[in-house]
mmCIF file of the N, C-alpha and C atoms, coordinates in Angstrom:
data_MODEL
# 
_entry.id   MODEL 
# 
loop_
_atom_site.group_PDB 
_atom_site.id 
_atom_site.type_symbol 
_atom_site.label_atom_id 
_atom_site.label_alt_id 
_atom_site.label_comp_id 
_atom_site.label_asym_id 
_atom_site.label_entity_id 
_atom_site.label_seq_id 
_atom_site.pdbx_PDB_ins_code 
_atom_site.Cartn_x 
_atom_site.Cartn_y 
_atom_site.Cartn_z 
_atom_site.occupancy 
_atom_site.B_iso_or_equiv 
_atom_site.pdbx_formal_charge 
_atom_site.auth_seq_id 
_atom_site.auth_comp_id 
_atom_site.auth_asym_id 
_atom_site.auth_atom_id 
_atom_site.pdbx_PDB_model_num 
ATOM 1   N N  . MET A 1 1  ? 32.321 -74.261  80.757 1.00 0.00 ? 1  MET A N  1 
ATOM 2   C CA . MET A 1 1  ? 34.070 -74.316  80.717 1.00 0.00 ? 1  MET A CA 1 
ATOM 3   C C  . MET A 1 1  ? 34.116 -73.304  81.682 1.00 0.00 ? 1  MET A C  1 
ATOM 4   N N  . LEU A 1 2  ? 35.760 -74.334  82.247 1.00 0.00 ? 2  LEU A N  1 
ATOM 5   C CA . LEU A 1 2  ? 35.428 -73.846  83.772 1.00 0.00 ? 2  LEU A CA 1 
ATOM 6   C C  . LEU A 1 2  ? 36.299 -72.221  84.041 1.00 0.00 ? 2  LEU A C  1 
ATOM 7   N N  . SER A 1 3  ? 36.819 -71.480  83.344 1.00 0.00 ? 3  SER A N  1 
ATOM 8   C CA . SER A 1 3  ? 37.001 -70.115  83.254 1.00 0.00 ? 3  SER A CA 1 
ATOM 9   C C  . SER A 1 3  ? 35.823 -69.030  82.985 1.00 0.00 ? 3  SER A C  1 
ATOM 10  N N  . GLU A 1 4  ? 34.913 -69.946  82.393 1.00 0.00 ? 4  GLU A N  1 
ATOM 11  C CA . GLU A 1 4  ? 33.777 -68.949  82.422 1.00 0.00 ? 4  GLU A CA 1 
ATOM 12  C C  . GLU A 1 4  ? 32.818 -69.064  83.823 1.00 0.00 ? 4  GLU A C  1 
ATOM 13  N N  . VAL A 1 5  ? 32.974 -69.960  84.531 1.00 0.00 ? 5  VAL A N  1 
ATOM 14  C CA . VAL A 1 5  ? 32.203 -69.718  85.859 1.00 0.00 ? 5  VAL A CA 1 
ATOM 15  C C  . VAL A 1 5  ? 33.319 -69.725  87.141 1.00 0.00 ? 5  VAL A C  1 
ATOM 16  N N  . LYS A 1 6  ? 33.073 -69.072  88.090 1.00 0.00 ? 6  LYS A N  1 
ATOM 17  C CA . LYS A 1 6  ? 33.983 -68.265  89.456 1.00 0.00 ? 6  LYS A CA 1 
ATOM 18  C C  . LYS A 1 6  ? 33.931 -70.210  90.285 1.00 0.00 ? 6  LYS A C  1 
ATOM 19  N N  . GLN A 1 7  ? 35.199 -70.010  90.189 1.00 0.00 ? 7  GLN A N  1 
ATOM 20  C CA . GLN A 1 7  ? 35.660 -71.324  91.283 1.00 0.00 ? 7  GLN A CA 1 
ATOM 21  C C  . GLN A 1 7  ? 35.684 -71.455  92.448 1.00 0.00 ? 7  GLN A C  1 
ATOM 22  N N  . ARG A 1 8  ? 35.859 -72.424  93.325 1.00 0.00 ? 8  ARG A N  1 
ATOM 23  C CA . ARG A 1 8  ? 36.213 -72.113  94.497 1.00 0.00 ? 8  ARG A CA 1 
ATOM 24  C C  . ARG A 1 8  ? 37.025 -73.340  94.382 1.00 0.00 ? 8  ARG A C  1 
ATOM 25  N N  . TRP A 1 9  ? 38.349 -72.567  95.267 1.00 0.00 ? 9  TRP A N  1 
ATOM 26  C CA . TRP A 1 9  ? 39.431 -73.850  95.039 1.00 0.00 ? 9  TRP A CA 1 
ATOM 27  C C  . TRP A 1 9  ? 40.059 -74.557  96.146 1.00 0.00 ? 9  TRP A C  1 
ATOM 28  N N  . VAL A 1 10 ? 40.004 -75.217  95.824 1.00 0.00 ? 10 VAL A N  1 
ATOM 29  C CA . VAL A 1 10 ? 41.123 -76.085  97.558 1.00 0.00 ? 10 VAL A CA 1 
ATOM 30  C C  . VAL A 1 10 ? 42.597 -76.808  96.738 1.00 0.00 ? 10 VAL A C  1 
ATOM 31  N N  . SER A 1 11 ? 43.304 -77.140  97.601 1.00 0.00 ? 11 SER A N  1 
ATOM 32  C CA . SER A 1 11 ? 44.464 -77.171  97.397 1.00 0.00 ? 11 SER A CA 1 
ATOM 33  C C  . SER A 1 11 ? 44.255 -78.912  97.825 1.00 0.00 ? 11 SER A C  1 
ATOM 34  N N  . VAL A 1 12 ? 45.538 -79.238  96.486 1.00 0.00 ? 12 VAL A N  1 
ATOM 35  C CA . VAL A 1 12 ? 45.820 -81.005  96.712 1.00 0.00 ? 12 VAL A CA 1 
ATOM 36  C C  . VAL A 1 12 ? 46.830 -80.873  96.965 1.00 0.00 ? 12 VAL A C  1 
ATOM 37  N N  . SER A 1 13 ? 47.745 -81.835  97.633 1.00 0.00 ? 13 SER A N  1 
ATOM 38  C CA . SER A 1 13 ? 49.289 -82.230  97.458 1.00 0.00 ? 13 SER A CA 1 
ATOM 39  C C  . SER A 1 13 ? 49.501 -83.004  96.549 1.00 0.00 ? 13 SER A C  1 
ATOM 40  N N  . ILE A 1 14 ? 50.667 -82.748  95.832 1.00 0.00 ? 14 ILE A N  1 
ATOM 41  C CA . ILE A 1 14 ? 50.925 -83.879  94.871 1.00 0.00 ? 14 ILE A CA 1 
ATOM 42  C C  . ILE A 1 14 ? 52.312 -84.582  95.493 1.00 0.00 ? 14 ILE A C  1 
ATOM 43  N N  . PRO A 1 15 ? 52.480 -85.502  95.991 1.00 0.00 ? 15 PRO A N  1 
ATOM 44  C CA . PRO A 1 15 ? 53.749 -86.264  96.218 1.00 0.00 ? 15 PRO A CA 1 
ATOM 45  C C  . PRO A 1 15 ? 55.386 -86.004  95.557 1.00 0.00 ? 15 PRO A C  1 
ATOM 46  N N  . LYS A 1 16 ? 56.021 -85.919  95.877 1.00 0.00 ? 16 LYS A N  1 
ATOM 47  C CA . LYS A 1 16 ? 57.568 -85.397  95.375 1.00 0.00 ? 16 LYS A CA 1 
ATOM 48  C C  . LYS A 1 16 ? 57.445 -86.021  94.180 1.00 0.00 ? 16 LYS A C  1 
ATOM 49  N N  . GLY A 1 17 ? 57.501 -87.899  94.330 1.00 0.00 ? 17 GLY A N  1 
ATOM 50  C CA . GLY A 1 17 ? 58.121 -88.581  93.501 1.00 0.00 ? 17 GLY A CA 1 
ATOM 51  C C  . GLY A 1 17 ? 56.975 -87.977  92.016 1.00 0.00 ? 17 GLY A C  1 
ATOM 52  N N  . PHE A 1 18 ? 55.690 -88.024  91.990 1.00 0.00 ? 18 PHE A N  1 
ATOM 53  C CA . PHE A 1 18 ? 55.357 -87.630  91.269 1.00 0.00 ? 18 PHE A CA 1 
ATOM 54  C C  . PHE A 1 18 ? 55.499 -86.259  90.232 1.00 0.00 ? 18 PHE A C  1 
ATOM 55  N N  . SER A 1 19 ? 55.581 -85.595  91.286 1.00 0.00 ? 19 SER A N  1 
ATOM 56  C CA . SER A 1 19 ? 56.135 -83.923  90.812 1.00 0.00 ? 19 SER A CA 1 
ATOM 57  C C  . SER A 1 19 ? 57.119 -84.047  89.601 1.00 0.00 ? 19 SER A C  1 
ATOM 58  N N  . ARG A 1 20 ? 57.843 -84.768  90.554 1.00 0.00 ? 20 ARG A N  1 
ATOM 59  C CA . ARG A 1 20 ? 59.395 -85.158  89.541 1.00 0.00 ? 20 ARG A CA 1 
ATOM 60  C C  . ARG A 1 20 ? 58.792 -85.775  87.745 1.00 0.00 ? 20 ARG A C  1 
ATOM 61  N N  . ARG A 1 21 ? 58.178 -86.745  88.214 1.00 0.00 ? 21 ARG A N  1 
ATOM 62  C CA . ARG A 1 21 ? 58.415 -87.286  87.094 1.00 0.00 ? 21 ARG A CA 1 
ATOM 63  C C  . ARG A 1 21 ? 56.925 -86.762  86.443 1.00 0.00 ? 21 ARG A C  1 
ATOM 64  N N  . ILE A 1 22 ? 56.499 -86.276  86.747 1.00 0.00 ? 22 ILE A N  1 
ATOM 65  C CA . ILE A 1 22 ? 55.740 -85.323  85.687 1.00 0.00 ? 22 ILE A CA 1 
ATOM 66  C C  . ILE A 1 22 ? 56.343 -84.188  85.049 1.00 0.00 ? 22 ILE A C  1 
ATOM 67  N N  . ARG A 1 23 ? 56.889 -83.210  85.783 1.00 0.00 ? 23 ARG A N  1 
ATOM 68  C CA . ARG A 1 23 ? 58.183 -81.627  85.243 1.00 0.00 ? 23 ARG A CA 1 
ATOM 69  C C  . ARG A 1 23 ? 59.163 -82.663  84.498 1.00 0.00 ? 23 ARG A C  1 
ATOM 70  N N  . ALA A 1 24 ? 59.394 -84.380  84.466 1.00 0.00 ? 24 ALA A N  1 
ATOM 71  C CA . ALA A 1 24 ? 60.863 -84.427  83.676 1.00 0.00 ? 24 ALA A CA 1 
ATOM 72  C C  . ALA A 1 24 ? 59.683 -84.739  82.099 1.00 0.00 ? 24 ALA A C  1 
ATOM 73  N N  . ILE A 1 25 ? 58.382 -84.853  81.716 1.00 0.00 ? 25 ILE A N  1 
ATOM 74  C CA . ILE A 1 25 ? 57.901 -85.216  80.159 1.00 0.00 ? 25 ILE A CA 1 
ATOM 75  C C  . ILE A 1 25 ? 57.537 -83.744  80.213 1.00 0.00 ? 25 ILE A C  1 
ATOM 76  N N  . LEU A 1 26 ? 56.943 -82.818  81.200 1.00 0.00 ? 26 LEU A N  1 
ATOM 77  C CA . LEU A 1 26 ? 55.827 -81.888  81.034 1.00 0.00 ? 26 LEU A CA 1 
ATOM 78  C C  . LEU A 1 26 ? 56.538 -81.600  79.278 1.00 0.00 ? 26 LEU A C  1 
ATOM 79  N N  . GLY A 1 27 ? 57.963 -80.851  79.447 1.00 0.00 ? 27 GLY A N  1 
ATOM 80  C CA . GLY A 1 27 ? 58.022 -80.171  78.053 1.00 0.00 ? 27 GLY A CA 1 
ATOM 81  C C  . GLY A 1 27 ? 58.124 -80.409  77.167 1.00 0.00 ? 27 GLY A C  1 
ATOM 82  N N  . PHE A 1 28 ? 57.872 -82.040  77.406 1.00 0.00 ? 28 PHE A N  1 
ATOM 83  C CA . PHE A 1 28 ? 57.480 -83.101  75.885 1.00 0.00 ? 28 PHE A CA 1 
ATOM 84  C C  . PHE A 1 28 ? 55.881 -83.026  75.287 1.00 0.00 ? 28 PHE A C  1 
ATOM 85  N N  . VAL A 1 29 ? 55.317 -83.117  76.482 1.00 0.00 ? 29 VAL A N  1 
ATOM 86  C CA . VAL A 1 29 ? 53.601 -83.894  76.308 1.00 0.00 ? 29 VAL A CA 1 
ATOM 87  C C  . VAL A 1 29 ? 52.666 -82.754  76.576 1.00 0.00 ? 29 VAL A C  1 
ATOM 88  N N  . ALA A 1 30 ? 53.881 -81.570  76.684 1.00 0.00 ? 30 ALA A N  1 
ATOM 89  C CA . ALA A 1 30 ? 52.326 -80.244  76.968 1.00 0.00 ? 30 ALA A CA 1 
ATOM 90  C C  . ALA A 1 30 ? 52.962 -79.055  77.385 1.00 0.00 ? 30 ALA A C  1 
ATOM 91  N N  . ASP A 1 31 ? 52.715 -77.906  76.986 1.00 0.00 ? 31 ASP A N  1 
ATOM 92  C CA . ASP A 1 31 ? 53.035 -76.827  77.294 1.00 0.00 ? 31 ASP A CA 1 
ATOM 93  C C  . ASP A 1 31 ? 52.143 -75.830  78.444 1.00 0.00 ? 31 ASP A C  1 
ATOM 94  N N  . GLU A 1 32 ? 52.470 -76.514  79.400 1.00 0.00 ? 32 GLU A N  1 
ATOM 95  C CA . GLU A 1 32 ? 51.410 -75.692  80.447 1.00 0.00 ? 32 GLU A CA 1 
ATOM 96  C C  . GLU A 1 32 ? 52.593 -76.122  81.937 1.00 0.00 ? 32 GLU A C  1 
ATOM 97  N N  . SER A 1 33 ? 52.019 -75.763  83.298 1.00 0.00 ? 33 SER A N  1 
ATOM 98  C CA . SER A 1 33 ? 51.893 -75.784  84.208 1.00 0.00 ? 33 SER A CA 1 
ATOM 99  C C  . SER A 1 33 ? 51.832 -76.905  84.873 1.00 0.00 ? 33 SER A C  1 
ATOM 100 N N  . LEU A 1 34 ? 52.456 -77.533  86.189 1.00 0.00 ? 34 LEU A N  1 
ATOM 101 C CA . LEU A 1 34 ? 52.715 -78.886  86.865 1.00 0.00 ? 34 LEU A CA 1 
ATOM 102 C C  . LEU A 1 34 ? 50.893 -78.782  87.115 1.00 0.00 ? 34 LEU A C  1 
ATOM 103 N N  . ALA A 1 35 ? 50.485 -77.643  87.657 1.00 0.00 ? 35 ALA A N  1 
ATOM 104 C CA . ALA A 1 35 ? 48.983 -77.629  88.374 1.00 0.00 ? 35 ALA A CA 1 
ATOM 105 C C  . ALA A 1 35 ? 48.059 -77.552  86.752 1.00 0.00 ? 35 ALA A C  1 
ATOM 106 N N  . GLU A 1 36 ? 48.109 -76.988  86.167 1.00 0.00 ? 36 GLU A N  1 
ATOM 107 C CA . GLU A 1 36 ? 47.395 -77.710  84.733 1.00 0.00 ? 36 GLU A CA 1 
ATOM 108 C C  . GLU A 1 36 ? 47.403 -78.587  84.434 1.00 0.00 ? 36 GLU A C  1 
ATOM 109 N N  . TYR A 1 37 ? 48.430 -79.677  84.507 1.00 0.00 ? 37 TYR A N  1 
ATOM 110 C CA . TYR A 1 37 ? 48.777 -80.516  83.876 1.00 0.00 ? 37 TYR A CA 1 
ATOM 111 C C  . TYR A 1 37 ? 47.690 -81.904  85.407 1.00 0.00 ? 37 TYR A C  1 
ATOM 112 N N  . ALA A 1 38 ? 47.703 -81.349  86.298 1.00 0.00 ? 38 ALA A N  1 
ATOM 113 C CA . ALA A 1 38 ? 47.315 -82.307  87.749 1.00 0.00 ? 38 ALA A CA 1 
ATOM 114 C C  . ALA A 1 38 ? 45.575 -81.999  87.150 1.00 0.00 ? 38 ALA A C  1 
ATOM 115 N N  . ARG A 1 39 ? 45.221 -81.003  87.317 1.00 0.00 ? 39 ARG A N  1 
ATOM 116 C CA . ARG A 1 39 ? 43.998 -80.323  86.928 1.00 0.00 ? 39 ARG A CA 1 
ATOM 117 C C  . ARG A 1 39 ? 43.381 -81.123  85.461 1.00 0.00 ? 39 ARG A C  1 
ATOM 118 N N  . GLN A 1 40 ? 44.251 -81.658  84.377 1.00 0.00 ? 40 GLN A N  1 
ATOM 119 C CA . GLN A 1 40 ? 43.417 -81.957  83.111 1.00 0.00 ? 40 GLN A CA 1 
ATOM 120 C C  . GLN A 1 40 ? 43.607 -83.517  83.495 1.00 0.00 ? 40 GLN A C  1 
ATOM 121 N N  . ALA A 1 41 ? 44.432 -83.888  84.491 1.00 0.00 ? 41 ALA A N  1 
ATOM 122 C CA . ALA A 1 41 ? 44.627 -85.515  84.630 1.00 0.00 ? 41 ALA A CA 1 
ATOM 123 C C  . ALA A 1 41 ? 43.229 -85.447  85.791 1.00 0.00 ? 41 ALA A C  1 
ATOM 124 N N  . ILE A 1 42 ? 42.863 -84.764  86.576 1.00 0.00 ? 42 ILE A N  1 
ATOM 125 C CA . ILE A 1 42 ? 41.433 -84.850  87.309 1.00 0.00 ? 42 ILE A CA 1 
ATOM 126 C C  . ILE A 1 42 ? 40.645 -84.973  86.818 1.00 0.00 ? 42 ILE A C  1 
ATOM 127 N N  . GLN A 1 43 ? 40.046 -84.138  85.974 1.00 0.00 ? 43 GLN A N  1 
ATOM 128 C CA . GLN A 1 43 ? 38.679 -84.350  85.208 1.00 0.00 ? 43 GLN A CA 1 
ATOM 129 C C  . GLN A 1 43 ? 38.691 -85.344  84.550 1.00 0.00 ? 43 GLN A C  1 
ATOM 130 N N  . VAL A 1 44 ? 40.417 -85.934  83.427 1.00 0.00 ? 44 VAL A N  1 
ATOM 131 C CA . VAL A 1 44 ? 39.817 -86.906  83.234 1.00 0.00 ? 44 VAL A CA 1 
ATOM 132 C C  . VAL A 1 44 ? 39.593 -87.883  83.737 1.00 0.00 ? 44 VAL A C  1 
ATOM 133 N N  . ARG A 1 45 ? 40.261 -88.208  84.612 1.00 0.00 ? 45 ARG A N  1 
ATOM 134 C CA . ARG A 1 45 ? 39.700 -89.209  85.969 1.00 0.00 ? 45 ARG A CA 1 
ATOM 135 C C  . ARG A 1 45 ? 38.273 -88.995  86.222 1.00 0.00 ? 45 ARG A C  1 
ATOM 136 N N  . LEU A 1 46 ? 37.886 -88.265  86.992 1.00 0.00 ? 46 LEU A N  1 
ATOM 137 C CA . LEU A 1 46 ? 36.748 -87.971  86.915 1.00 0.00 ? 46 LEU A CA 1 
ATOM 138 C C  . LEU A 1 46 ? 35.404 -87.884  86.232 1.00 0.00 ? 46 LEU A C  1 
ATOM 139 N N  . LYS A 1 47 ? 35.787 -87.584  84.906 1.00 0.00 ? 47 LYS A N  1 
ATOM 140 C CA . LYS A 1 47 ? 34.591 -88.086  83.861 1.00 0.00 ? 47 LYS A CA 1 
ATOM 141 C C  . LYS A 1 47 ? 34.483 -89.705  83.698 1.00 0.00 ? 47 LYS A C  1 
ATOM 142 N N  . ASP A 1 48 ? 35.713 -90.359  83.608 1.00 0.00 ? 48 ASP A N  1 
ATOM 143 C CA . ASP A 1 48 ? 35.480 -91.986  83.790 1.00 0.00 ? 48 ASP A CA 1 
ATOM 144 C C  . ASP A 1 48 ? 35.196 -92.073  84.661 1.00 0.00 ? 48 ASP A C  1 
ATOM 145 N N  . ASP A 1 49 ? 35.629 -92.061  86.115 1.00 0.00 ? 49 ASP A N  1 
ATOM 146 C CA . ASP A 1 49 ? 34.734 -92.511  87.009 1.00 0.00 ? 49 ASP A CA 1 
ATOM 147 C C  . ASP A 1 49 ? 33.270 -92.362  87.499 1.00 0.00 ? 49 ASP A C  1 
ATOM 148 N N  . GLU A 1 50 ? 32.818 -90.906  87.026 1.00 0.00 ? 50 GLU A N  1 
ATOM 149 C CA . GLU A 1 50 ? 31.535 -90.615  86.748 1.00 0.00 ? 50 GLU A CA 1 
ATOM 150 C C  . GLU A 1 50 ? 30.458 -91.289  85.796 1.00 0.00 ? 50 GLU A C  1 
ATOM 151 N N  . ASN A 1 51 ? 31.076 -91.897  84.296 1.00 0.00 ? 51 ASN A N  1 
ATOM 152 C CA . ASN A 1 51 ? 30.837 -92.728  83.822 1.00 0.00 ? 51 ASN A CA 1 
ATOM 153 C C  . ASN A 1 51 ? 30.569 -94.306  84.365 1.00 0.00 ? 51 ASN A C  1 
ATOM 154 N N  . ARG A 1 52 ? 31.493 -94.526  85.261 1.00 0.00 ? 52 ARG A N  1 
ATOM 155 C CA . ARG A 1 52 ? 31.305 -95.961  85.678 1.00 0.00 ? 52 ARG A CA 1 
ATOM 156 C C  . ARG A 1 52 ? 30.184 -95.745  87.054 1.00 0.00 ? 52 ARG A C  1 
ATOM 157 N N  . ALA A 1 53 ? 30.324 -94.894  87.448 1.00 0.00 ? 53 ALA A N  1 
ATOM 158 C CA . ALA A 1 53 ? 29.394 -94.859  88.245 1.00 0.00 ? 53 ALA A CA 1 
ATOM 159 C C  . ALA A 1 53 ? 27.946 -94.958  87.875 1.00 0.00 ? 53 ALA A C  1 
ATOM 160 N N  . GLU A 1 54 ? 27.672 -94.322  86.862 1.00 0.00 ? 54 GLU A N  1 
ATOM 161 C CA . GLU A 1 54 ? 26.059 -93.739  86.434 1.00 0.00 ? 54 GLU A CA 1 
ATOM 162 C C  . GLU A 1 54 ? 25.814 -95.759  85.352 1.00 0.00 ? 54 GLU A C  1 
ATOM 163 N N  . GLU A 1 55 ? 26.980 -95.921  85.236 1.00 0.00 ? 55 GLU A N  1 
ATOM 164 C CA . GLU A 1 55 ? 26.714 -97.356  84.968 1.00 0.00 ? 55 GLU A CA 1 
ATOM 165 C C  . GLU A 1 55 ? 26.318 -98.367  85.208 1.00 0.00 ? 55 GLU A C  1 
ATOM 166 N N  . ALA A 1 56 ? 26.689 -98.573  86.996 1.00 0.00 ? 56 ALA A N  1 
ATOM 167 C CA . ALA A 1 56 ? 26.953 -99.031  88.130 1.00 0.00 ? 56 ALA A CA 1 
ATOM 168 C C  . ALA A 1 56 ? 25.044 -98.977  88.378 1.00 0.00 ? 56 ALA A C  1 
ATOM 169 N N  . LYS A 1 57 ? 24.705 -97.568  88.655 1.00 0.00 ? 57 LYS A N  1 
ATOM 170 C CA . LYS A 1 57 ? 23.348 -97.711  88.685 1.00 0.00 ? 57 LYS A CA 1 
ATOM 171 C C  . LYS A 1 57 ? 22.886 -97.922  87.974 1.00 0.00 ? 57 LYS A C  1 
ATOM 172 N N  . MET A 1 58 ? 22.575 -97.968  86.679 1.00 0.00 ? 58 MET A N  1 
ATOM 173 C CA . MET A 1 58 ? 21.930 -98.647  85.520 1.00 0.00 ? 58 MET A CA 1 
ATOM 174 C C  . MET A 1 58 ? 21.783 -100.154 85.614 1.00 0.00 ? 58 MET A C  1 
ATOM 175 N N  . GLU A 1 59 ? 22.785 -100.287 86.272 1.00 0.00 ? 59 GLU A N  1 
ATOM 176 C CA . GLU A 1 59 ? 23.105 -101.892 86.094 1.00 0.00 ? 59 GLU A CA 1 
ATOM 177 C C  . GLU A 1 59 ? 22.320 -102.650 87.403 1.00 0.00 ? 59 GLU A C  1 
ATOM 178 N N  . GLU A 1 60 ? 22.268 -102.004 88.539 1.00 0.00 ? 60 GLU A N  1 
ATOM 179 C CA . GLU A 1 60 ? 21.655 -101.810 89.718 1.00 0.00 ? 60 GLU A CA 1 
ATOM 180 C C  . GLU A 1 60 ? 20.088 -102.194 89.395 1.00 0.00 ? 60 GLU A C  1 
ATOM 181 N N  . LYS A 1 61 ? 19.863 -100.174 88.867 1.00 0.00 ? 61 LYS A N  1 
ATOM 182 C CA . LYS A 1 61 ? 18.236 -100.276 88.545 1.00 0.00 ? 61 LYS A CA 1 
ATOM 183 C C  . LYS A 1 61 ? 17.677 -101.290 87.825 1.00 0.00 ? 61 LYS A C  1 
ATOM 184 N N  . GLU A 1 62 ? 18.482 -101.943 86.593 1.00 0.00 ? 62 GLU A N  1 
ATOM 185 C CA . GLU A 1 62 ? 17.594 -102.913 85.549 1.00 0.00 ? 62 GLU A CA 1 
ATOM 186 C C  . GLU A 1 62 ? 18.021 -104.463 86.390 1.00 0.00 ? 62 GLU A C  1 
ATOM 187 N N  . ILE A 1 63 ? 18.268 -104.579 88.050 1.00 0.00 ? 63 ILE A N  1 
ATOM 188 C CA . ILE A 1 63 ? 18.682 -105.596 88.686 1.00 0.00 ? 63 ILE A CA 1 
ATOM 189 C C  . ILE A 1 63 ? 17.109 -105.924 89.402 1.00 0.00 ? 63 ILE A C  1 
ATOM 190 N N  . ARG A 1 64 ? 17.216 -104.798 90.324 1.00 0.00 ? 64 ARG A N  1 
ATOM 191 C CA . ARG A 1 64 ? 15.863 -104.267 90.817 1.00 0.00 ? 64 ARG A CA 1 
ATOM 192 C C  . ARG A 1 64 ? 14.701 -104.880 89.804 1.00 0.00 ? 64 ARG A C  1 
ATOM 193 N N  . GLU A 1 65 ? 14.916 -104.054 88.844 1.00 0.00 ? 65 GLU A N  1 
ATOM 194 C CA . GLU A 1 65 ? 13.504 -104.371 88.028 1.00 0.00 ? 65 GLU A CA 1 
ATOM 195 C C  . GLU A 1 65 ? 13.110 -105.684 87.701 1.00 0.00 ? 65 GLU A C  1 
ATOM 196 N N  . ARG A 1 66 ? 14.204 -106.439 86.919 1.00 0.00 ? 66 ARG A N  1 
ATOM 197 C CA . ARG A 1 66 ? 14.301 -108.056 87.217 1.00 0.00 ? 66 ARG A CA 1 
ATOM 198 C C  . ARG A 1 66 ? 13.760 -108.551 88.377 1.00 0.00 ? 66 ARG A C  1 
ATOM 199 N N  . LEU A 1 67 ? 13.816 -108.260 89.643 1.00 0.00 ? 67 LEU A N  1 
ATOM 200 C CA . LEU A 1 67 ? 13.468 -109.040 91.058 1.00 0.00 ? 67 LEU A CA 1 
ATOM 201 C C  . LEU A 1 67 ? 12.143 -108.814 91.547 1.00 0.00 ? 67 LEU A C  1 
ATOM 202 N N  . GLN A 1 68 ? 11.884 -107.894 90.704 1.00 0.00 ? 68 GLN A N  1 
ATOM 203 C CA . GLN A 1 68 ? 10.020 -107.158 90.901 1.00 0.00 ? 68 GLN A CA 1 
ATOM 204 C C  . GLN A 1 68 ? 9.452  -107.705 90.536 1.00 0.00 ? 68 GLN A C  1 
# 
């Protein structure tokens, strides 16, 4: 869990348009800050991208094995 491990943090800028859209729905969809909303959204996207990358690596490996 993130809170159990000491983290190094970097700043990420959120465009004002996104910020306004998120703030408009925050009270309805979550009881959290804009920063926490953004962290969770990034975590979801990162996990999806990691899964896609892993699938692509496996497909590439299968293709190489078939070509040998």
